[in-house]
N, C-alpha and C positions, 0 to 999 in steps of 0.2 A: 458522436462514438456517448459507449455507452460504457460510464464511470463501476466503478469497484463502491463495493455497498461499506457504507461502515462496520458492523456487524462480523469481516474475519480481515478485524486490524486485529485482532488481538490472536488468529495464525502470524498474521504478514508478523508481528510485530514477534512473537516464538520464535516463525522461522529465523527472523536478519538480526537479533539478540539487541544485546544493551549499548547502546548505542545515543546522541541527538539528534532528535529527530524536525522533520519543517513537512505539515502535512495542512493539508487545507483542502477544510470540505463545504460544498453546499447540493444542497434540496440532500442531506444524508449521504451525498456519496462519494469517492477521493478520487481530487481531483487534481490534484499534483501529493504527492509520499516523495519524503528523501532521505539520505541520506547515507552520506560523504558524497556518496554519488545521490543524478536524479534518478527517479525510477514512473516508465510512462504506462499507461490501463494498459499495453500488452506485458512485457515485462510483470506486471501486477498480479496475473495469472494466468502468468507462470511461473513467477516462488509457491502463487497456491496452488499446482494442478504438482509441485515435488512434493510438496505436504502429503 
């Protein structure tokens, strides 16, 4: 699975707004990202495409 680069985190955080986040990063890629709900790789891509 090709993960999202950490460079795209600001766009994701701007879109989702304030809150508590859990982010796991491995090799400069986001492996797990969650804010009350868990977003997997494909869901993160959809959020970025909506921007």
